[in-house]
One Martini backbone bead per residue (centre of mass of N, CA, C, O) as a GRO file, in nm:
protein
  257
    1MET     BB    1  10.382  10.259   6.460
    2LYS     BB    2  10.521  10.544   6.604
    3LEU     BB    3  10.813  10.542   6.771
    4PHE     BB    4  11.003  10.597   7.037
    5TYR     BB    5  11.351  10.717   7.026
    6ARG     BB    6  11.707  10.674   7.092
    7LYS     BB    7  11.973  10.830   6.921
    8SER     BB    8  12.314  10.696   6.870
    9GLY     BB    9  12.577  10.725   6.692
   10THR     BB   10  12.775  10.506   6.475
   11GLY     BB   11  12.688  10.270   6.236
   12ARG     BB   12  12.574   9.993   6.305
   13PRO     BB   13  12.270   9.874   6.387
   14LEU     BB   14  12.120   9.903   6.724
   15ILE     BB   15  11.851   9.747   6.880
   16ILE     BB   16  11.660   9.835   7.179
   17LEU     BB   17  11.459   9.628   7.404
   18HIS     BB   18  11.251   9.633   7.650
   19GLY     BB   19  11.059   9.558   7.913
   20LEU     BB   20  10.830   9.537   8.129
   21PHE     BB   21  10.787   9.872   8.229
   22GLY     BB   22  10.981   9.993   8.046
   23ILE     BB   23  11.253  10.197   7.913
   24SER     BB   24  11.496  10.326   7.721
   25ASP     BB   25  11.660  10.454   7.967
   26ASN     BB   26  11.752  10.182   8.104
   27TRP     BB   27  11.996  10.176   7.859
   28ALA     BB   28  12.192  10.423   7.869
   29GLY     BB   29  12.471  10.313   7.948
   30LEU     BB   30  12.502  10.099   7.717
   31ALA     BB   31  12.432  10.282   7.480
   32LYS     BB   32  12.683  10.460   7.513
   33MET     BB   33  12.889  10.235   7.470
   34TRP     BB   34  12.778  10.135   7.187
   35SER     BB   35  12.801  10.419   7.033
   36GLU     BB   36  13.112  10.366   6.963
   37HIS     BB   37  13.002  10.125   6.734
   38PHE     BB   38  12.702  10.229   6.697
   39THR     BB   39  12.374  10.270   6.595
   40VAL     BB   40  12.149  10.360   6.840
   41TYR     BB   41  11.819  10.213   6.926
   42ALA     BB   42  11.622  10.323   7.185
   43VAL     BB   43  11.312  10.179   7.263
   44ASP     BB   44  10.965  10.239   7.280
   45LEU     BB   45  10.718  10.054   7.332
   46ARG     BB   46  10.416   9.996   7.318
   47ASN     BB   47  10.273  10.118   7.611
   48HIS     BB   48  10.551  10.283   7.646
   49GLY     BB   49  10.661  10.552   7.750
   50GLN     BB   50  10.656  10.771   7.454
   51SER     BB   51  10.471  10.588   7.328
   52PRO     BB   52  10.196  10.483   7.211
   53HIS     BB   53   9.869  10.400   7.272
   54HIS     BB   54   9.701  10.068   7.270
   55THR     BB   55   9.479   9.798   7.260
   56GLU     BB   56   9.692   9.664   7.090
   57TRP     BB   57   9.878   9.381   7.250
   58ASN     BB   58  10.147   9.211   7.096
   59TYR     BB   59  10.403   9.056   6.934
   60SER     BB   60  10.322   9.112   6.645
   61VAL     BB   61  10.281   9.428   6.661
   62MET     BB   62  10.558   9.492   6.784
   63ALA     BB   63  10.717   9.390   6.541
   64GLU     BB   64  10.591   9.581   6.332
   65ASP     BB   65  10.696   9.842   6.457
   66ILE     BB   66  10.998   9.778   6.399
   67ILE     BB   67  10.974   9.753   6.095
   68GLU     BB   68  10.884  10.042   6.054
   69LEU     BB   69  11.137  10.176   6.166
   70MET     BB   70  11.338  10.042   5.968
   71GLY     BB   71  11.211  10.169   5.717
   72GLU     BB   72  11.237  10.472   5.790
   73GLU     BB   73  11.567  10.430   5.842
   74LYS     BB   74  11.697  10.229   5.647
   75LEU     BB   75  11.773   9.941   5.763
   76SER     BB   76  12.070   9.738   5.792
   77ASP     BB   77  12.242   9.509   5.949
   78VAL     BB   78  12.085   9.412   6.211
   79VAL     BB   79  12.096   9.450   6.561
   80LEU     BB   80  11.899   9.280   6.810
   81LEU     BB   81  11.795   9.379   7.143
   82GLY     BB   82  11.620   9.185   7.402
   83HIS     BB   83  11.434   9.222   7.702
   84SER     BB   84  11.230   8.995   7.764
   85MET     BB   85  10.979   9.111   7.607
   86GLY     BB   86  11.181   9.218   7.390
   87GLY     BB   87  11.284   8.932   7.319
   88LYS     BB   88  11.013   8.830   7.203
   89VAL     BB   89  10.995   9.036   6.983
   90GLY     BB   90  11.253   8.949   6.841
   91MET     BB   91  11.168   8.655   6.782
   92ARG     BB   92  10.914   8.722   6.620
   93LEU     BB   93  11.054   8.888   6.403
   94ALA     BB   94  11.253   8.667   6.300
   95ILE     BB   95  11.016   8.479   6.206
   96ASP     BB   96  10.831   8.681   6.034
   97TYR     BB   97  11.131   8.821   5.941
   98PRO     BB   98  11.397   8.650   5.825
   99THR     BB   99  11.566   8.915   5.681
  100ALA     BB  100  11.585   9.161   5.892
  101LEU     BB  101  11.820   9.020   6.049
  102SER     BB  102  12.145   8.949   6.144
  103LYS     BB  103  12.109   8.975   6.469
  104LEU     BB  104  12.030   8.816   6.796
  105VAL     BB  105  11.945   8.934   7.130
  106VAL     BB  106  11.856   8.748   7.427
  107VAL     BB  107  11.739   8.863   7.747
  108ASP     BB  108  11.605   8.665   7.973
  109ILE     BB  109  11.435   8.462   7.764
  110ALA     BB  110  11.198   8.243   7.654
  111PRO     BB  111  10.981   8.096   7.414
  112ARG     BB  112  10.800   8.053   7.631
  113GLN     BB  113  10.622   8.077   7.885
  114SER     BB  114  10.610   8.320   8.131
  115LEU     BB  115  10.806   8.293   8.438
  116PRO     BB  116  10.691   8.507   8.594
  117ASN     BB  117  10.384   8.730   8.544
  118ASN     BB  118  10.347   9.002   8.725
  119SER     BB  119  10.067   9.026   8.879
  120GLU     BB  120  10.160   9.168   9.145
  121VAL     BB  121  10.236   9.433   9.007
  122VAL     BB  122   9.966   9.507   8.886
  123ASN     BB  123   9.807   9.507   9.150
  124ALA     BB  124   9.972   9.732   9.284
  125LEU     BB  125   9.931   9.958   9.071
  126ASN     BB  126   9.608   9.954   9.113
  127GLN     BB  127   9.640  10.095   9.409
  128VAL     BB  128   9.713  10.355   9.257
  129ASP     BB  129   9.572  10.669   9.299
  130LEU     BB  130   9.611  10.932   9.079
  131ASN     BB  131   9.391  11.131   9.219
  132LYS     BB  132   9.555  11.126   9.522
  133ILE     BB  133   9.835  11.182   9.437
  134ASN     BB  134  10.140  11.419   9.482
  135SER     BB  135  10.372  11.193   9.471
  136ARG     BB  136  10.612  10.955   9.466
  137LYS     BB  137  10.595  10.895   9.768
  138ASP     BB  138  10.303  10.805   9.766
  139ALA     BB  139  10.345  10.561   9.576
  140GLU     BB  140  10.565  10.421   9.743
  141ALA     BB  141  10.387  10.371   9.999
  142ILE     BB  142  10.200  10.169   9.846
  143LEU     BB  143  10.410   9.961   9.719
  144ARG     BB  144  10.597   9.850   9.943
  145PRO     BB  145  10.396   9.641  10.098
  146LEU     BB  146  10.341   9.479   9.815
  147LEU     BB  147  10.658   9.425   9.701
  148HIS     BB  148  10.943   9.501   9.875
  149ASP     BB  149  11.118   9.539   9.626
  150GLU     BB  150  11.324   9.800   9.563
  151GLY     BB  151  11.397   9.773   9.264
  152THR     BB  152  11.106   9.755   9.153
  153ILE     BB  153  10.999  10.019   9.264
  154GLN     BB  154  11.202  10.213   9.122
  155PHE     BB  155  11.144  10.117   8.836
  156LEU     BB  156  10.843  10.211   8.834
  157LEU     BB  157  10.881  10.519   8.923
  158LYS     BB  158  11.011  10.610   8.646
  159ASN     BB  159  10.705  10.629   8.512
  160LEU     BB  160  10.654  10.889   8.649
  161TYR     BB  161  10.452  11.180   8.553
  162TRP     BB  162  10.370  11.501   8.449
  163LYS     BB  163  10.035  11.575   8.352
  164GLN     BB  164   9.838  11.744   8.137
  165GLY     BB  165   9.529  11.848   8.172
  166GLU     BB  166   9.225  11.966   8.058
  167ASP     BB  167   9.225  12.172   8.325
  168ALA     BB  168   9.551  12.252   8.346
  169ALA     BB  169   9.624  12.038   8.534
  170LYS     BB  170   9.850  11.857   8.718
  171ARG     BB  171   9.940  11.502   8.702
  172LEU     BB  172  10.001  11.192   8.781
  173ASP     BB  173  10.151  10.940   8.561
  174TRP     BB  174  10.181  10.678   8.352
  175ARG     BB  175  10.357  10.569   8.083
  176PHE     BB  176  10.207  10.327   8.095
  177ASN     BB  177   9.940  10.101   7.998
  178LEU     BB  178   9.766   9.973   8.248
  179GLU     BB  179   9.496   9.883   8.134
  180VAL     BB  180   9.600   9.693   7.907
  181ILE     BB  181   9.799   9.527   8.072
  182SER     BB  182   9.591   9.413   8.270
  183LYS     BB  183   9.411   9.267   8.048
  184LYS     BB  184   9.682   9.124   7.873
  185LEU     BB  185   9.900   8.978   8.039
  186GLU     BB  186   9.827   8.677   8.025
  187GLU     BB  187   9.840   8.657   7.715
  188VAL     BB  188  10.136   8.747   7.683
  189TYR     BB  189  10.271   8.539   7.887
  190ALA     BB  190  10.148   8.282   7.726
  191ALA     BB  191  10.320   8.330   7.497
  192THR     BB  192  10.458   8.170   7.218
  193ILE     BB  193  10.685   8.080   7.002
  194PRO     BB  194  10.688   7.974   6.711
  195GLU     BB  195  10.787   7.650   6.564
  196ASN     BB  196  10.980   7.786   6.390
  197VAL     BB  197  11.257   7.808   6.206
  198CYS     BB  198  11.544   8.007   6.298
  199GLU     BB  199  11.834   8.140   6.123
  200THR     BB  200  11.914   8.343   6.314
  201LYS     BB  201  12.163   8.468   6.477
  202THR     BB  202  12.181   8.372   6.833
  203LEU     BB  203  12.178   8.525   7.163
  204PHE     BB  204  12.165   8.397   7.491
  205ILE     BB  205  12.110   8.574   7.800
  206ARG     BB  206  12.171   8.457   8.130
  207GLY     BB  207  12.073   8.459   8.451
  208GLY     BB  208  12.192   8.277   8.717
  209LYS     BB  209  11.932   8.383   8.916
  210SER     BB  210  11.724   8.311   8.696
  211PRO     BB  211  11.392   8.168   8.579
  212TYR     BB  212  11.360   8.231   8.255
  213ILE     BB  213  11.608   8.024   8.194
  214LEU     BB  214  11.608   7.691   8.165
  215PRO     BB  215  11.757   7.398   8.103
  216GLU     BB  216  11.494   7.284   7.949
  217ASP     BB  217  11.502   7.520   7.721
  218GLU     BB  218  11.748   7.448   7.533
  219ALA     BB  219  11.619   7.249   7.334
  220TYR     BB  220  11.412   7.446   7.213
  221ILE     BB  221  11.610   7.659   7.125
  222GLY     BB  222  11.770   7.470   6.931
  223GLN     BB  223  11.527   7.412   6.739
  224THR     BB  224  11.438   7.714   6.672
  225PHE     BB  225  11.763   7.809   6.720
  226PRO     BB  226  12.023   7.660   6.570
  227ASP     BB  227  12.192   7.950   6.563
  228SER     BB  228  12.279   7.912   6.887
  229SER     BB  229  12.342   8.054   7.219
  230VAL     BB  230  12.418   8.009   7.577
  231GLN     BB  231  12.474   8.263   7.824
  232THR     BB  232  12.602   8.289   8.152
  233VAL     BB  233  12.548   8.523   8.417
  234GLN     BB  234  12.679   8.547   8.698
  235ASP     BB  235  12.526   8.706   8.957
  236ALA     BB  236  12.245   8.733   8.795
  237GLY     BB  237  11.950   8.844   8.717
  238HIS     BB  238  11.704   8.956   8.516
  239TRP     BB  239  11.882   9.228   8.530
  240VAL     BB  240  12.163   9.186   8.383
  241HIS     BB  241  12.247   9.481   8.288
  242ALA     BB  242  12.250   9.591   8.588
  243ASP     BB  243  12.440   9.378   8.731
  244ARG     BB  244  12.631   9.319   8.438
  245PRO     BB  245  12.725   9.535   8.209
  246GLN     BB  246  13.009   9.450   8.107
  247GLU     BB  247  12.935   9.161   8.020
  248VAL     BB  248  12.719   9.239   7.818
  249PHE     BB  249  12.888   9.414   7.640
  250GLU     BB  250  13.099   9.193   7.558
  251LEU     BB  251  12.905   8.983   7.439
  252VAL     BB  252  12.793   9.166   7.212
  253MET     BB  253  13.058   9.240   7.076
  254LYS     BB  254  13.147   8.952   7.003
  255PHE     BB  255  12.886   8.865   6.848
  256SER     BB  256  12.895   9.121   6.629
  257GLU     BB  257  13.162   9.051   6.452
   0.00000   0.00000   0.00000
């Protein structure tokens, strides 16, 4: 699948993969900083952002999409950074294609089944009738009593855009493929990374306030990714890069030397 991506900078390639319901633009600030040192590819994964929608959605095919992009761009000596779902895509890619990456950065996700599974977010999104809303404010009014967390609500609303319909009228729609995500979310979140040993040098960045990488995960991480380390960013939640961008920037710069 030919993915949409934002390319900037010069130098060694750095591929950035967002998490569930994310878009490449979520990483714009850090992408700009890294573009002073790398050729940055901030990617929209399938069923997200401006990339195509498809009924097939799992870590294997998402990894294949990135391999296709790397082939088209003739990339080598690649550093790949993935957050949450994007981190699992990176792990799966490194295992399925052992020589594809030079280094891997996994931001706040473990190789195991992911918890929490965001089912409450999907349920809330499905309460938004796109045929009846006329503004982002309308969608916000529906989501707020269901989700409560202001950061999550604003994060989701960034995905609303005006779409030209077949009748020439414009209507609001989601960038992400909500239908497929709703059907396959449990399957994707239950997925674990195969227990193959991955020799790719890997950095795991954990949010100190996040439950996505627990202390008990470190033994499994060490077995599956023996050439890896886990760094904790204190006072950061699951969106580590939004909470502490400078620390994430510096960790990646040091690791990629």
